[in-house]
KOLRONU-90913 format. One record per residue (C-alpha): residue number from 0; residue in one letter; chain; z, x, y. Coordinates in nm, 4 decimals, padded with zeros to 6 digits, m for minus. Each point is the difference from the previous one (the first is absolute). Layout:
N
+-----+---------+--------+----------+----------+----------+
! num ! residuo ! cadena !       pz !       px !       py !
+-----+---------+--------+----------+----------+----------+
! NUM !       A !      A !        Z !        X !        Y !
...
+-----+---------+--------+----------+----------+----------+
//
This chain:
268
+-----+---------+--------+----------+----------+----------+
! num ! residuo ! cadena !       pz !       px !       py !
+-----+---------+--------+----------+----------+----------+
!   0 !       M !      A ! m08.4695 !  05.5861 !  03.2668 !
!   1 !       T !      A ! m00.1647 ! m00.2103 ! m00.2701 !
!   2 !       M !      A ! m00.2842 !  00.2520 ! m00.0317 !
!   3 !       L !      A !  00.2506 !  00.2849 ! m00.0316 !
!   4 !       L !      A !  00.1893 ! m00.1817 ! m00.2760 !
!   5 !       A !      A ! m00.3272 ! m00.0690 ! m00.1796 !
!   6 !       L !      A ! m00.0879 !  00.3700 !  00.0253 !
!   7 !       F !      A !  00.3351 !  00.1084 ! m00.1459 !
!   8 !       A !      A ! m00.0311 ! m00.2612 ! m00.2753 !
!   9 !       K !      A ! m00.3395 !  00.1388 ! m00.1046 !
!  10 !       L !      A !  00.1304 !  00.3576 !  00.0054 !
!  11 !       F !      A !  00.2999 ! m00.1092 ! m00.2080 !
!  12 !       I !      A ! m00.2208 ! m00.1764 ! m00.2560 !
!  13 !       G !      A ! m00.2208 !  00.3101 ! m00.0116 !
!  14 !       A !      A !  00.3079 !  00.2158 ! m00.0606 !
!  15 !       L !      A !  00.1078 ! m00.2231 ! m00.2893 !
!  16 !       L !      A ! m00.3482 !  00.0103 ! m00.1507 !
!  17 !       G !      A ! m00.0138 !  00.3776 !  00.0347 !
!  18 !       L !      A !  00.3445 !  00.0359 ! m00.1564 !
!  19 !       I !      A ! m00.0899 ! m00.2142 ! m00.3004 !
!  20 !       I !      A ! m00.3391 !  00.1649 ! m00.0506 !
!  21 !       S !      A !  00.1473 !  00.3518 !  00.0337 !
!  22 !       T !      A !  00.2943 ! m00.0547 ! m00.2341 !
!  23 !       T !      A ! m00.1440 ! m00.2300 ! m00.2666 !
!  24 !       G !      A ! m00.3634 !  00.1061 ! m00.0239 !
!  25 !       V !      A ! m00.1184 ! m00.3604 !  00.0386 !
!  26 !       G !      A ! m00.3585 !  00.0089 !  00.1189 !
!  27 !       G !      A ! m00.0610 ! m00.1055 !  00.3577 !
!  28 !       G !      A ! m00.2261 ! m00.2884 ! m00.0999 !
!  29 !       V !      A !  00.2493 ! m00.1415 ! m00.2489 !
!  30 !       L !      A !  00.2746 ! m00.0111 !  00.2619 !
!  31 !       V !      A ! m00.1815 ! m00.0293 !  00.3335 !
!  32 !       L !      A ! m00.2326 ! m00.2895 ! m00.0831 !
!  33 !       P !      A !  00.2768 ! m00.2594 ! m00.0554 !
!  34 !       V !      A !  00.1764 !  00.1189 !  00.3195 !
!  35 !       L !      A ! m00.3164 ! m00.0315 !  00.2104 !
!  36 !       I !      A ! m00.0817 ! m00.3404 ! m00.1439 !
!  37 !       W !      A !  00.3470 ! m00.1559 !  00.0038 !
!  38 !       L !      A !  00.1687 !  00.1635 !  00.3011 !
!  39 !       F !      A ! m00.3004 !  00.0406 !  00.2289 !
!  40 !       G !      A ! m00.2006 ! m00.3024 ! m00.1116 !
!  41 !       M !      A ! m00.3205 !  00.1909 ! m00.0727 !
!  42 !       D !      A ! m00.2824 ! m00.1397 ! m00.2059 !
!  43 !       T !      A ! m00.0886 !  00.1934 ! m00.3125 !
!  44 !       L !      A ! m00.2959 !  00.1932 !  00.1448 !
!  45 !       T !      A !  00.1938 !  00.1190 !  00.3051 !
!  46 !       A !      A !  00.2974 !  00.0942 ! m00.2182 !
!  47 !       V !      A ! m00.2157 !  00.2086 ! m00.2363 !
!  48 !       A !      A ! m00.1759 !  00.1703 !  00.2923 !
!  49 !       T !      A !  00.3256 !  00.0788 !  00.1825 !
!  50 !       A !      A !  00.1754 !  00.1126 ! m00.3199 !
!  51 !       N !      A ! m00.2819 !  00.2473 ! m00.0676 !
!  52 !       L !      A !  00.0299 !  00.1469 !  00.3491 !
!  53 !       M !      A !  00.3791 !  00.0264 ! m00.0361 !
!  54 !       S !      A ! m00.0440 !  00.1699 ! m00.3363 !
!  55 !       M !      A ! m00.2236 !  00.2623 !  00.1603 !
!  56 !       L !      A !  00.2365 !  00.0623 !  00.2927 !
!  57 !       M !      A !  00.3105 !  00.0218 ! m00.2191 !
!  58 !       K !      A ! m00.1620 !  00.2507 ! m00.2362 !
!  59 !       I !      A ! m00.1192 !  00.2546 !  00.2572 !
!  60 !       S !      A !  00.3276 !  00.1925 !  00.0089 !
!  61 !       S !      A !  00.0460 ! m00.0278 ! m00.3786 !
!  62 !       T !      A ! m00.3465 !  00.1467 ! m00.0549 !
!  63 !       G !      A !  00.0905 !  00.3004 !  00.2154 !
!  64 !       V !      A !  00.3164 !  00.0561 ! m00.2031 !
!  65 !       H !      A ! m00.1868 ! m00.0122 ! m00.3323 !
!  66 !       F !      A ! m00.2664 !  00.2392 !  00.1302 !
!  67 !       R !      A !  00.2682 !  00.2501 !  00.0979 !
!  68 !       L !      A !  00.1634 ! m00.0346 ! m00.3429 !
!  69 !       G !      A ! m00.3327 !  00.0615 ! m00.1745 !
!  70 !       N !      A !  00.0023 ! m00.3404 ! m00.1726 !
!  71 !       I !      A ! m00.3558 ! m00.0938 !  00.0977 !
!  72 !       P !      A ! m00.2781 !  00.1682 ! m00.2044 !
!  73 !       L !      A ! m00.2620 ! m00.0333 !  00.2719 !
!  74 !       K !      A ! m00.3169 !  00.0246 ! m00.2100 !
!  75 !       R !      A !  00.1087 ! m00.2626 ! m00.2545 !
!  76 !       S !      A !  00.1432 ! m00.2192 !  00.2773 !
!  77 !       L !      A ! m00.3342 ! m00.0006 !  00.1815 !
!  78 !       I !      A ! m00.1822 ! m00.0878 ! m00.3230 !
!  79 !       I !      A !  00.2421 ! m00.2894 ! m00.0548 !
!  80 !       L !      A ! m00.0497 ! m00.1084 !  00.3615 !
!  81 !       S !      A ! m00.3789 !  00.0054 ! m00.0439 !
!  82 !       V !      A !  00.0331 ! m00.2300 ! m00.3032 !
!  83 !       M !      A !  00.2355 ! m00.2492 !  00.1663 !
!  84 !       L !      A ! m00.1252 ! m00.0083 !  00.3600 !
!  85 !       P !      A ! m00.3308 ! m00.1861 ! m00.0607 !
!  86 !       S !      A !  00.1701 ! m00.2805 ! m00.1957 !
!  87 !       T !      A !  00.2759 ! m00.0295 !  00.2623 !
!  88 !       L !      A ! m00.2539 ! m00.0288 !  00.2816 !
!  89 !       I !      A ! m00.2194 ! m00.2431 ! m00.1926 !
!  90 !       A !      A !  00.3027 ! m00.2222 ! m00.0673 !
!  91 !       S !      A !  00.1222 !  00.0152 !  00.3615 !
!  92 !       Y !      A ! m00.3373 ! m00.0539 !  00.1679 !
!  93 !       G !      A ! m00.1011 ! m00.2594 ! m00.2589 !
!  94 !       I !      A !  00.3114 ! m00.2043 !  00.0680 !
!  95 !       T !      A ! m00.0397 !  00.0166 !  00.3791 !
!  96 !       L !      A ! m00.3666 ! m00.1013 ! m00.0337 !
!  97 !       L !      A !  00.0766 ! m00.2998 ! m00.2212 !
!  98 !       A !      A !  00.2985 ! m00.1004 !  00.2146 !
!  99 !       S !      A ! m00.2241 ! m00.0094 !  00.3080 !
! 100 !       I !      A ! m00.1930 ! m00.2869 ! m00.1592 !
! 101 !       D !      A !  00.1896 ! m00.3208 !  00.0800 !
! 102 !       A !      A ! m00.0885 ! m00.1674 ! m00.3278 !
! 103 !       W !      A !  00.1375 !  00.2963 ! m00.1961 !
! 104 !       H !      A !  00.3084 !  00.0872 !  00.2071 !
! 105 !       Q !      A !  00.2452 ! m00.2248 ! m00.1865 !
! 106 !       Y !      A ! m00.1249 !  00.1156 ! m00.3395 !
! 107 !       V !      A !  00.0291 !  00.3650 !  00.1031 !
! 108 !       Q !      A !  00.3621 ! m00.0569 !  00.1069 !
! 109 !       L !      A !  00.0774 ! m00.1705 ! m00.3313 !
! 110 !       S !      A ! m00.1711 !  00.2741 ! m00.2010 !
! 111 !       I !      A !  00.1935 !  00.2733 !  00.1795 !
! 112 !       N !      A !  00.3282 ! m00.1851 ! m00.0538 !
! 113 !       I !      A ! m00.0770 ! m00.0181 ! m00.3721 !
! 114 !       L !      A ! m00.0939 !  00.3691 ! m00.0104 !
! 115 !       I !      A !  00.3199 !  00.0951 !  00.1831 !
! 116 !       V !      A !  00.2142 ! m00.1929 ! m00.2491 !
! 117 !       L !      A ! m00.1857 !  00.1594 ! m00.2920 !
! 118 !       A !      A !  00.0270 !  00.3485 !  00.1537 !
! 119 !       I !      A !  00.3732 ! m00.0367 !  00.0642 !
! 120 !       A !      A !  00.0480 ! m00.1419 ! m00.3507 !
! 121 !       L !      A ! m00.1853 !  00.3029 ! m00.1395 !
! 122 !       S !      A !  00.2205 !  00.2292 !  00.2091 !
! 123 !       L !      A !  00.3050 ! m00.1799 ! m00.1384 !
! 124 !       F !      A ! m00.1257 !  00.0353 ! m00.3571 !
! 125 !       I !      A ! m00.0708 !  00.3704 !  00.0405 !
! 126 !       F !      A !  00.3362 !  00.0626 !  00.1634 !
! 127 !       C !      A !  00.1854 ! m00.1954 ! m00.2706 !
! 128 !       T !      A ! m00.1785 !  00.2042 ! m00.2636 !
! 129 !       Q !      A !  00.1087 !  00.3208 !  00.1710 !
! 130 !       L !      A !  00.3544 ! m00.1292 !  00.0579 !
! 131 !       F !      A !  00.0815 ! m00.1332 ! m00.3453 !
! 132 !       H !      A ! m00.2388 !  00.2089 ! m00.2106 !
! 133 !       P !      A ! m00.0296 !  00.3294 !  00.1885 !
! 134 !       V !      A ! m00.2837 !  00.2294 ! m00.0985 !
! 135 !       T !      A !  00.0595 !  00.3714 !  00.0045 !
! 136 !       L !      A ! m00.2247 !  00.1340 !  00.2730 !
! 137 !       I !      A ! m00.1449 !  00.3452 !  00.0089 !
! 138 !       S !      A !  00.2374 !  00.2515 !  00.1565 !
! 139 !       D !      A ! m00.0286 !  00.0860 !  00.3669 !
! 140 !       A !      A ! m00.0638 !  00.3660 ! m00.0669 !
! 141 !       S !      A ! m00.2989 ! m00.0491 ! m00.2274 !
! 142 !       T !      A ! m00.3304 ! m00.1801 ! m00.0050 !
! 143 !       K !      A ! m00.1923 ! m00.1774 ! m00.2714 !
! 144 !       T !      A ! m00.3237 !  00.1131 ! m00.1538 !
! 145 !       V !      A ! m00.2753 ! m00.0595 !  00.2523 !
! 146 !       T !      A ! m00.0940 ! m00.3660 ! m00.0205 !
! 147 !       P !      A ! m00.3665 ! m00.1016 !  00.0435 !
! 148 !       T !      A ! m00.0540 ! m00.1789 !  00.3320 !
! 149 !       S !      A ! m00.1984 ! m00.2690 ! m00.1820 !
! 150 !       R !      A !  00.3227 ! m00.1340 ! m00.1527 !
! 151 !       F !      A !  00.1295 ! m00.0823 !  00.3469 !
! 152 !       I !      A ! m00.3077 ! m00.1847 !  00.1288 !
! 153 !       L !      A !  00.0654 ! m00.3541 ! m00.1278 !
! 154 !       P !      A !  00.3798 ! m00.0022 !  00.0586 !
! 155 !       G !      A ! m00.0582 !  00.1598 !  00.3410 !
! 156 !       I !      A ! m00.2590 ! m00.2596 !  00.1031 !
! 157 !       A !      A !  00.2343 ! m00.2815 ! m00.1094 !
! 158 !       A !      A !  00.2900 !  00.1518 !  00.1956 !
! 159 !       G !      A ! m00.2244 !  00.0467 !  00.3056 !
! 160 !       I !      A ! m00.1061 ! m00.3644 ! m00.0062 !
! 161 !       T !      A !  00.3639 ! m00.1084 ! m00.0337 !
! 162 !       I !      A !  00.1088 !  00.2083 !  00.2997 !
! 163 !       G !      A ! m00.2925 ! m00.1157 !  00.2136 !
! 164 !       A !      A !  00.0392 ! m00.3676 ! m00.0864 !
! 165 !       T !      A !  00.3795 ! m00.0348 ! m00.0081 !
! 166 !       G !      A !  00.1704 !  00.3095 !  00.1401 !
! 167 !       V !      A !  00.1989 !  00.0148 ! m00.3269 !
! 168 !       G !      A ! m00.0124 !  00.2721 ! m00.2621 !
! 169 !       G !      A !  00.0307 !  00.3217 !  00.1989 !
! 170 !       G !      A !  00.3107 !  00.1254 ! m00.1762 !
! 171 !       V !      A !  00.0998 ! m00.1877 ! m00.3132 !
! 172 !       V !      A ! m00.3578 ! m00.0339 ! m00.1282 !
! 173 !       M !      A ! m00.1331 !  00.3377 !  00.1142 !
! 174 !       L !      A !  00.2660 !  00.2179 ! m00.1636 !
! 175 !       P !      A ! m00.0685 ! m00.1075 ! m00.3618 !
! 176 !       I !      A ! m00.3751 !  00.0280 !  00.0620 !
! 177 !       L !      A !  00.0285 !  00.3523 !  00.1401 !
! 178 !       T !      A !  00.2276 !  00.1256 ! m00.2776 !
! 179 !       K !      A ! m00.2022 ! m00.1640 ! m00.2777 !
! 180 !       Y !      A ! m00.3597 !  00.0319 !  00.1179 !
! 181 !       A !      A !  00.0016 !  00.2888 !  00.2521 !
! 182 !       G !      A !  00.2134 !  00.2454 ! m00.1973 !
! 183 !       M !      A !  00.2699 !  00.0484 !  00.2656 !
! 184 !       N !      A !  00.3696 !  00.0696 ! m00.0340 !
! 185 !       I !      A !  00.2368 ! m00.2387 !  00.1743 !
! 186 !       K !      A !  00.0411 !  00.2015 !  00.3222 !
! 187 !       Q !      A ! m00.3750 !  00.0399 !  00.0344 !
! 188 !       A !      A ! m00.0476 ! m00.3715 ! m00.0707 !
! 189 !       I !      A !  00.2492 ! m00.0983 !  00.2708 !
! 190 !       G !      A ! m00.1507 !  00.2385 !  00.2567 !
! 191 !       T !      A ! m00.3567 ! m00.0997 ! m00.0814 !
! 192 !       S !      A !  00.0876 ! m00.3695 !  00.0053 !
! 193 !       V !      A !  00.1538 !  00.0313 !  00.3466 !
! 194 !       F !      A ! m00.2945 !  00.2023 !  00.1338 !
! 195 !       V !      A ! m00.2806 ! m00.2084 ! m00.1525 !
! 196 !       T !      A !  00.1528 ! m00.3408 !  00.0736 !
! 197 !       M !      A !  00.0699 !  00.1065 !  00.3585 !
! 198 !       L !      A ! m00.3739 !  00.0515 !  00.0496 !
! 199 !       L !      A ! m00.0998 ! m00.3066 ! m00.2012 !
! 200 !       S !      A !  00.2428 ! m00.2230 !  00.1905 !
! 201 !       G !      A ! m00.1312 !  00.1390 !  00.3282 !
! 202 !       A !      A ! m00.3609 ! m00.0680 ! m00.1016 !
! 203 !       S !      A !  00.0898 ! m00.3521 ! m00.1100 !
! 204 !       A !      A !  00.1928 ! m00.0656 !  00.3230 !
! 205 !       L !      A ! m00.3028 !  00.1191 !  00.1981 !
! 206 !       A !      A ! m00.2261 ! m00.2407 ! m00.1868 !
! 207 !       Y !      A !  00.2368 ! m00.2918 !  00.0594 !
! 208 !       G !      A !  00.0510 !  00.1101 !  00.3610 !
! 209 !       Q !      A ! m00.3716 ! m00.0307 !  00.0691 !
! 210 !       G !      A !  00.0304 ! m00.3582 ! m00.1170 !
! 211 !       G !      A !  00.2835 ! m00.0562 !  00.2471 !
! 212 !       Y !      A !  00.2724 ! m00.0464 ! m00.2619 !
! 213 !       T !      A !  00.2263 !  00.3055 !  00.0482 !
! 214 !       D !      A !  00.3070 ! m00.0459 !  00.2227 !
! 215 !       L !      A !  00.0067 !  00.3519 !  00.1445 !
! 216 !       H !      A !  00.2990 ! m00.0562 !  00.2297 !
! 217 !       L !      A !  00.2302 ! m00.1325 ! m00.2727 !
! 218 !       A !      A ! m00.1104 !  00.2636 ! m00.2510 !
! 219 !       V !      A !  00.0829 !  00.2820 !  00.2426 !
! 220 !       L !      A !  00.3401 ! m00.1482 !  00.0925 !
! 221 !       L !      A !  00.1078 ! m00.0535 ! m00.3608 !
! 222 !       S !      A ! m00.1217 !  00.3482 ! m00.0952 !
! 223 !       L !      A !  00.1952 !  00.1551 !  00.2878 !
! 224 !       G !      A !  00.3066 ! m00.1925 ! m00.1135 !
! 225 !       S !      A ! m00.0369 !  00.1424 ! m00.3506 !
! 226 !       I !      A !  00.0492 !  00.3515 !  00.1407 !
! 227 !       L !      A !  00.3490 ! m00.0994 !  00.1174 !
! 228 !       S !      A !  00.1133 ! m00.0523 ! m00.3595 !
! 229 !       I !      A ! m00.0809 !  00.3520 ! m00.1220 !
! 230 !       P !      A !  00.3543 !  00.1454 !  00.0463 !
! 231 !       V !      A !  00.1569 ! m00.2984 ! m00.1822 !
! 232 !       A !      A ! m00.2585 !  00.0250 ! m00.2779 !
! 233 !       K !      A !  00.0765 !  00.3700 ! m00.0512 !
! 234 !       Y !      A !  00.3735 ! m00.0765 ! m00.0234 !
! 235 !       L !      A ! m00.0488 ! m00.2787 ! m00.2542 !
! 236 !       L !      A ! m00.2368 !  00.2082 ! m00.2121 !
! 237 !       K !      A !  00.2671 !  00.2704 ! m00.0243 !
! 238 !       N !      A !  00.2927 ! m00.2326 ! m00.0771 !
! 239 !       V !      A ! m00.1387 ! m00.2901 ! m00.2043 !
! 240 !       S !      A ! m00.1026 !  00.0346 ! m00.3649 !
! 241 !       E !      A ! m00.3634 ! m00.0162 ! m00.1057 !
! 242 !       R !      A !  00.0794 ! m00.2867 ! m00.2384 !
! 243 !       A !      A !  00.1406 ! m00.2054 !  00.2870 !
! 244 !       F !      A ! m00.3185 !  00.0564 !  00.2005 !
! 245 !       Q !      A ! m00.2092 ! m00.1058 ! m00.2996 !
! 246 !       L !      A !  00.1900 ! m00.3286 ! m00.0322 !
! 247 !       I !      A ! m00.0245 ! m00.0640 !  00.3758 !
! 248 !       T !      A ! m00.3738 !  00.0692 ! m00.0162 !
! 249 !       F !      A ! m00.0353 ! m00.2475 ! m00.2875 !
! 250 !       I !      A !  00.1809 ! m00.2684 !  00.2053 !
! 251 !       F !      A ! m00.2232 !  00.0548 !  00.3049 !
! 252 !       I !      A ! m00.3231 ! m00.0175 ! m00.2010 !
! 253 !       L !      A !  00.1232 ! m00.3111 ! m00.1821 !
! 254 !       C !      A !  00.0951 ! m00.1712 !  00.3287 !
! 255 !       S !      A ! m00.3381 !  00.0923 !  00.1457 !
! 256 !       A !      A ! m00.1820 ! m00.1487 ! m00.2998 !
! 257 !       I !      A !  00.2020 ! m00.3231 !  00.0204 !
! 258 !       T !      A ! m00.0532 ! m00.0467 !  00.3755 !
! 259 !       M !      A ! m00.3745 !  00.0608 ! m00.0208 !
! 260 !       L !      A ! m00.0348 ! m00.2289 ! m00.3024 !
! 261 !       Y !      A !  00.1955 ! m00.2704 !  00.1862 !
! 262 !       R !      A ! m00.2350 !  00.0354 !  00.2988 !
! 263 !       L !      A ! m00.3036 ! m00.0251 ! m00.2283 !
! 264 !       L !      A !  00.1292 ! m00.3163 ! m00.1679 !
! 265 !       T !      A !  00.1116 ! m00.1749 !  00.3204 !
! 266 !       S !      A ! m00.2848 !  00.0915 !  00.2346 !
! 267 !       H !      A ! m00.2764 ! m00.1751 ! m00.1949 !
+-----+---------+--------+----------+----------+----------+
//
């Protein structure tokens, strides 16, 4: 009976996470990391590894939808993936290698906690900028002048390292980068972000999994639970204003930043 209740509790938490992610656009890492750390008592490395796997699983269906809608320019997406994948893998494998050394383990945990706080703070800054000083994005029906791939290299490498090291940055950070440096309209940026970060999160989860950090069972259960929230998410998206969702998103990112900063200050 206790095991059954625990199972339903995990599915319920997964449904709540899926509902919030689907309706607010909050990136999985921003929201999932505090939940894994505070509710499930994970250490930072395990939380990052599991959050990356959940991010991959939750984005599989979304990627299919964006492909069918034609929102993923495959050639440019693969170029972007080729820029970001090496830095994501280097960050993920580098962290697992350093963490395997007893003398370095505590410092790796501290460094990741700091990076997570900085990444969430950056996400909060970017979102606030978009919320209170909205920039007119290129229309959905058009595309910008072809942007040289070289412009994307440095921002892409930085974003790849952030995703590999913290699990944060897939959505809020990627969208401005893709619209500014990859010459994409907003629908293409959203579709490409979902597709590319799905693969990057999967690669990062694989790297952490080889180090024994990924909680496969919990990631699958929470991801399955997120599917249950899809009908409710569709209803809310049709009946709640976009401005309300923006304010809710701001609150969630702010709460996430505060909880992770509190953990950083009290754990050392």
